[in-house]
C-alpha angles and dihedrals in degrees: 000000000000109000129201097258125247140244112228110200123197132177115215114245127216093253090061094055112134097016118124116251091239094056090045092052092048092052096041094048103030093170086087129050124239088255091055090048090051088055090051089051092048088051090058095246096131129064129185113207087343096307122111107258131221098197096244094090117122107233127233128192114269096028116129124218126188127201108204098202111202119235114286137186108259125216113263118262136175112273102192123092134164122236109227100177134007132175135138092282107035144025124191123192139184105241117210121229111264097036115107116228094216136018116278143100093051094316121115111139097019092073136110089239093060093043094049092045090057086067099029109025095189096049119118126176118256089205138356139236125213115261093255094043116094131201143057121011116176121210128193119216098193134045090238093056092044094051094049095047093045090052091053100035101102096034131090088263089080119054116201119185126182137187117222136178110217137186120255134019114287115234094201130051094221133026126193101204118198101164109150115237125214143138119292129182118277118186095213102045104017099248141003136192112262144135106311126168088213093048131104121293111265135178135196131162115211120194123189114243099175140347123217134180095290106353142066127210111215134193106214126196117199122219096172134032110231122153112271088357099157094044091050097041097049090045090050091060091049099266111102115182114272107262096010105155095196115039127062132196094287096052089253125117113277114263096236090047099217092168149035127225094266096049118112136208098117131098115237124146132184095222107168135029121179123181145135114267105252094223109026098032091228118146108247120203114188129184128185113202114244117259113249092254091060098036088062085064099057 
C-alpha cells in the first residue's frame, strides 16, 4: 500500500557539533548512501530549523532537522487480528505473525498500532512483540492505565507466558535462564541485542512441553523485558528457535549473518497474560489461541 509519507524529526546533540548535515544524515540513516541523501536534500525533503537544507550546513546542538519522507509503498503485512479484551481503559489483541507492532523498518500504516487505533483512537501499546512473534499485545486507552501497567510490567505482578518451538532435544525438563543481554557488534546494522556477559540482568524460565525427533516445544515465562529475550535465552542454552535467522546456539548472532532482528521464520507466541486491571483491580487472565503451526506441536 502507498502510505502518506512521514516527517522524521531529530534534535542535534552536543556530540554532533560541527558535523555537516549530510554526513550526519548518512550516519543516522545508514540505509541510504551519502549520494542518495544528497539527492533527498536536492529534492527539498530536509529542513534545518525550518529552512530547506543543502547538506553542507555545520551543525550546532539544539538545532532541529526534519526529513519529510515522501509516500512509499510499504511491505505487505497481515491485517486481521482478534480482540481478546476490550473495556474503557484497555484493549488486548492477538497479533498475527508478520504484522509489526509499531512503525519502523519500512512499515508505517501496516502496523498493529495503526489498525488498533482505527477502532480505539487513544490506544497505545504497553509493550511490543517482534514482527514475527504472534500473540497477546496489551494497549492502554488512558494515561492512568498506561502509567500503572508500565510501572508493573516487569514485576511479578504481570505474568507473561510464551510458547516456542526450539531446535534440538532438551535434556532437562526446566531451565532457569539468567544470561545477561546487551548490545554486541553486528557488521550489517552496527549492533544487535544478544547474550553479553556485560549486559543487563535477565531471567526466563523455560519448561518443556513436548520433545520431538529434533525439536523441543517450550513454555517460557518472562521475568524481565529485554529485547529478543526468549530468542536469545533459548539460544544461549543451546536451543535456538527453529528457523531463527539471527541467533545461534550461544545466543550470539550467527556468523554468516543470514538475517536481521526483524526477520521472521521462527515460531514464538505470546500465549498467556495475567495481571491486575490498573483501574478496577480485577484479575485479568488472557489467552491467545496458538497459531496452527504451533498447535501442531502440542
